C-alpha angles and dihedrals in degrees: 000000000000107000117180114253112239119219117256117260119250121235092257092051091050092051094050092045090050090049091052092047093048092050091048093051090047089052093049090048091052089048090057091047093049094047093049094047099033096235129129092351095156093052093047095050093043093048093052091046090049090051093050095049093038099050093042093048094045090047091053094048091044090048091234096310106138091191092059113122092239092055091045091052089050090054092047090049089059092045086058090049088052090050091053090049091052091048091052091049093049091048091049091057096049 
């Protein structure tokens, strides 16, 4: 079967893809935690849904380039959401 060979990813593309994957796994982990403990369920479900639609949409517009500015902005948006989550958790324990 002749499958087309895809070009190798650059180092920058690998770093942004790893960042997106790490944030997604963190979001899914928090979703599991929130559903099992009954805390912040709306945020957890919304965050994972936003990641799915955001990363898929950015990937389509960027034509699979993980170093595209739109994909990078999507990753940074979720880094800010993670920062807000950490701030809420810190505030809850004070």
